[in-house]
C-alpha positions as CSV (number, residue, x, y, z in Angstrom):
1,M,116.2,27.6,85.9
2,R,115.3,31.3,86.6
3,N,116.7,32.2,83.1
4,I,114.6,29.5,81.5
5,I,111.4,30.8,83.2
6,L,112.1,34.3,82.2
7,S,112.7,33.3,78.6
8,L,109.4,31.4,78.5
9,F,107.6,34.4,80.0
10,F,109.1,36.6,77.3
11,L,108.1,34.4,74.5
12,L,104.5,34.1,75.8
13,S,104.3,37.8,76.1
14,I,105.4,38.3,72.5
15,S,102.8,35.7,71.4
16,F,100.0,37.4,73.3
17,K,100.9,40.9,72.1
18,G,101.1,39.6,68.5
19,K,97.7,38.0,68.6
20,A,95.1,40.2,66.8
21,Q,92.4,41.5,69.2
22,I,90.3,44.5,69.8
23,L,91.9,47.2,71.9
24,P,90.6,47.1,75.5
25,A,89.7,50.8,75.3
26,D,87.3,50.0,72.5
27,I,85.5,47.2,74.2
28,P,83.0,49.5,76.2
29,R,82.2,51.2,72.9
30,I,81.4,48.0,71.0
31,E,79.5,46.6,73.9
32,Q,77.2,49.6,73.9
33,Y,76.3,48.8,70.3
34,K,75.8,45.2,71.3
35,D,73.3,46.3,73.9
36,T,71.4,48.3,71.2
37,L,71.4,45.2,68.9
38,L,69.9,43.1,71.7
39,I,67.0,45.6,72.0
40,L,66.6,45.8,68.2
41,M,66.5,42.0,67.9
42,D,63.9,41.8,70.7
43,T,61.7,44.3,69.0
44,M,62.1,42.6,65.6
45,G,61.1,39.2,67.0
46,N,58.4,40.2,69.4
47,S,56.7,43.4,68.4
48,P,53.1,43.0,67.2
49,F,53.6,45.9,64.8
50,A,55.1,45.1,61.4
51,E,56.5,48.6,60.9
52,R,58.4,48.3,64.2
53,R,59.8,44.9,63.2
54,L,60.9,46.2,59.9
55,G,62.3,49.4,61.4
56,S,64.4,47.4,63.9
57,A,65.7,45.2,61.0
58,Y,66.9,48.3,59.2
59,G,68.2,49.8,62.4
60,T,70.3,46.8,62.9
61,I,72.1,47.6,59.6
62,K,73.0,51.1,61.0
63,Y,74.2,50.1,64.4
64,L,76.0,47.0,63.3
65,K,77.9,48.9,60.7
66,T,78.9,51.5,63.2
67,A,80.1,48.8,65.6
68,L,82.1,47.1,62.9
69,K,83.8,50.4,62.1
70,I,85.7,50.1,65.4
71,P,89.3,49.0,64.6
72,K,89.8,45.3,64.9
73,S,86.1,44.7,65.6
74,F,86.5,41.4,63.6
75,Y,88.1,39.9,66.7
76,Y,85.3,40.9,69.1
77,D,83.0,38.1,70.1
78,F,79.4,39.3,70.2
79,G,78.3,36.1,71.9
80,E,74.7,35.1,71.6
81,I,72.2,37.7,70.4
82,P,68.8,36.0,69.9
83,G,67.5,36.6,66.4
84,L,71.0,37.4,65.0
85,S,73.0,34.7,63.4
86,I,76.8,35.2,63.5
87,I,78.9,32.5,61.8
88,K,82.7,32.7,61.2
89,S,84.4,30.8,58.5
90,P,86.7,27.9,59.6
91,D,89.7,29.7,57.9
92,Q,88.9,32.9,59.9
93,K,88.7,34.9,56.6
94,F,85.2,36.4,57.3
95,R,82.1,36.2,59.4
96,V,78.5,36.5,58.2
97,F,75.7,38.2,60.1
98,T,72.1,37.4,59.1
99,W,68.6,38.2,60.5
100,Q,65.1,38.4,59.1
101,A,61.9,40.4,59.8
102,E,58.3,39.3,59.4
103,L,56.3,41.8,57.2
104,V,52.7,42.8,57.5
105,D,51.5,40.1,55.0
106,G,53.3,37.3,56.9
107,S,56.2,37.1,54.5
108,H,59.8,37.5,55.6
109,R,62.6,39.8,54.4
110,N,66.2,38.7,55.0
111,F,69.1,41.0,55.9
112,G,72.8,40.3,56.2
113,V,76.4,41.5,56.2
114,I,79.7,39.8,55.5
115,Q,82.6,41.2,57.5
116,M,86.0,40.4,56.2
117,R,89.0,39.9,58.5
118,S,90.7,43.3,58.6
119,D,91.9,45.8,61.1
120,T,89.7,48.4,59.4
121,L,86.1,48.1,58.1
122,L,85.8,45.8,55.1
123,Y,82.3,44.5,54.7
124,F,79.6,43.7,52.2
125,P,75.9,44.2,52.8
126,L,73.5,41.5,51.6
127,V,70.4,42.7,49.8
128,D,67.6,40.1,49.6
129,Y,66.3,39.6,46.1
130,G,65.3,35.9,46.6
131,D,61.6,36.3,45.8
132,L,62.4,37.6,42.4
133,Y,64.0,34.5,40.9
134,D,61.9,31.9,39.1
135,A,64.7,29.3,39.3
136,P,66.7,30.1,42.5
137,S,68.7,26.9,42.4
138,M,70.3,27.9,39.1
139,Q,71.4,31.5,39.8
140,V,74.8,33.0,40.4
141,V,74.4,36.3,42.1
142,D,76.4,38.9,44.0
143,N,75.8,40.4,47.5
144,E,73.5,43.0,46.0
145,R,71.2,40.3,44.5
146,W,71.4,37.8,47.3
147,I,69.0,34.9,47.7
148,G,68.4,35.6,51.4
149,A,68.4,33.2,54.3
150,F,69.0,33.0,58.0
151,Y,72.2,31.0,58.2
152,Y,72.8,28.3,60.9
153,N,75.8,26.4,59.6
154,L,78.8,26.8,57.4
155,L,81.1,24.2,55.7
156,E,84.4,25.0,53.9
157,K,85.7,22.9,50.9
158,K,89.0,23.6,49.0
159,I,89.4,23.0,45.3
160,K,92.8,23.7,43.9
161,K,93.7,25.9,46.9
162,K,90.5,27.9,46.4
163,S,88.0,27.9,49.2
164,Y,84.3,27.5,48.7
165,Y,81.9,28.0,51.6
166,F,78.6,26.1,51.9
167,L,76.0,28.1,53.9
168,F,73.0,26.3,55.4
169,G,70.0,28.5,55.9
170,W,66.3,29.0,56.4
171,D,64.0,31.4,54.7
172,G,60.6,32.2,56.1
173,A,59.4,33.3,52.7
174,D,55.6,33.7,53.1
175,T,52.5,32.3,54.7
176,L,52.4,29.3,52.3
177,V,56.1,28.4,51.7
178,N,59.3,28.2,53.6
179,N,62.7,27.4,52.1
180,K,65.8,25.5,53.3
181,I,68.9,26.4,51.4
182,V,72.5,25.3,51.0
183,D,74.2,28.2,49.2
184,V,77.8,28.4,47.9
185,L,79.8,31.5,48.8
186,W,83.1,32.2,47.0
187,F,85.1,35.3,46.3
188,K,85.8,36.4,42.8
189,D,89.4,37.4,42.2
190,G,89.8,36.8,45.9
191,E,87.8,39.8,46.9
192,M,84.2,40.2,45.7
193,P,81.6,37.8,47.1
194,R,79.5,35.6,44.8
195,F,76.8,33.1,45.6
196,G,76.1,30.0,43.6
197,A,78.4,27.5,41.8
198,P,77.8,24.2,40.0
199,F,78.6,21.8,42.8
200,F,75.3,20.0,43.3
201,E,74.9,17.1,40.8
202,K,71.4,15.8,41.1
203,D,71.2,15.8,37.3
204,A,74.8,15.4,36.0
205,D,73.9,17.3,32.8
206,N,72.4,20.2,34.7
207,P,74.2,20.8,38.0
208,M,72.5,23.2,40.5
209,M,74.2,26.3,41.8
210,R,72.7,25.8,45.2
211,L,70.4,23.3,47.0
212,F,67.0,25.0,47.3
213,L,64.1,23.2,49.0
214,P,60.7,24.9,49.1
215,Y,58.1,23.3,51.4
216,K,54.8,23.8,53.1
217,D,54.8,26.6,55.7
218,D,53.8,24.6,58.7
219,A,56.0,21.5,57.9
220,Q,59.2,20.7,59.8
221,V,62.0,20.0,57.3
222,G,65.6,19.1,58.4
223,L,68.6,20.0,56.3
224,N,72.2,19.9,57.6
225,Y,75.7,18.5,57.3
226,N,76.3,15.2,59.2
227,V,79.9,15.2,60.4
228,E,79.8,11.5,61.1
229,T,78.6,10.4,57.7
230,K,80.2,13.4,55.9
231,R,77.0,14.0,54.0
232,I,74.5,16.7,53.5
233,E,71.2,15.1,54.7
234,Y,67.7,16.2,54.5
235,D,64.0,15.1,54.5
236,H,62.6,13.8,51.3
237,L,59.5,15.8,50.4
238,E,56.3,14.5,48.8
239,S,53.5,16.4,47.2
240,L,50.1,16.4,48.8
241,F,48.3,17.5,45.7
242,G,50.6,16.6,42.8
243,L,51.9,20.1,42.2
244,P,55.2,20.6,40.4
245,E,58.5,20.0,42.3
246,N,59.4,23.7,42.4
247,V,56.0,24.6,44.1
248,G,56.6,24.2,47.8
249,S,53.1,25.0,49.2
250,D,52.1,21.3,49.3
251,K,55.5,19.7,50.0
252,I,55.9,17.8,53.3
253,P,58.4,15.2,54.6
254,D,57.4,11.6,53.9
255,G,59.6,10.1,56.6
256,T,62.5,9.1,54.3
257,Y,65.8,10.9,53.6
258,E,68.0,11.9,50.8
259,G,71.3,13.8,50.5
260,F,74.6,14.5,48.9
261,I,78.1,13.2,49.5
262,W,81.4,15.0,48.5
263,K,83.3,13.1,45.8
264,K,85.9,14.4,43.4
265,G,85.0,18.1,44.0
266,K,81.2,17.8,43.7
267,W,78.2,17.1,45.8
268,R,76.9,13.8,44.4
269,Y,73.2,13.0,44.9
270,I,72.1,10.1,47.0
271,E,68.5,9.3,46.3
272,S,67.8,7.3,49.5
273,L,69.7,7.3,52.8
274,E,69.6,4.5,55.3
275,Y,68.0,5.5,58.6
276,Q,66.8,3.9,61.8
277,K,63.2,3.0,61.6
278,L,61.3,4.8,64.3
279,Q,58.4,3.8,66.5
280,D,55.1,5.6,66.5
281,G,55.5,9.0,68.2
282,E,59.3,9.1,67.8
283,F,61.1,11.8,65.8
284,P,64.4,11.6,63.8
285,M,67.4,13.1,65.6
286,M,68.4,15.3,62.7
287,D,70.0,18.6,63.6
288,R,67.9,21.0,61.7
């Protein structure tokens, strides 16, 4: 019995030592940077001065990159940092950090970083060019021409052993329009990140590279993946003044829902989703 116990202990020790993790000696260093990130996020979210908010957003790039330079930092859990989204892919290949700052005119600028799983630093900065595209749902871009968003969910799909990652995000845009987005992240030649791929078939002859929903700034719009129904579900938007579909400044939810379901390697459009009729004063329980 004693030999069996010793053998089990030996095997568990090998397993523990073989598990990738940040060195204990490096934890105090990276936690110092985490403390700095907490301060920067607080300033970015609460300062009444736009130049300080923007300065904190850029400062986050500097300190986050320095933290991620620490060997095996990929395996460090930053925990919850209000204002900073950290989402790891289900296959543990990468994690993506996103944050955004409100500018002096009330618009928002998005920032982000993709950190790849590696014992040394391998990361891609995300540069927000989203407000420069006339048709954002149809663009394929790289990390330096990113359609920015603050990500809150990630879903992985495999096609012929290649992984595609669907990122659910929110963009504060400006004082008239917000955007909800489901973007597609994939890696060209297995290495370079790209955003956008023709998976969304609302019009079979003209598939969208991403789902992009502009809407009125003060409206509440839900968009997420429902694990029970296995669908992307979101509020159907109606126009208050009859403006074109791609103009979001007058778009608000009308109380109905639409979505997409994954079939044969595509997201197939569902025009109307069944939902439970609500009483006056009740709200749908959609995870936004």
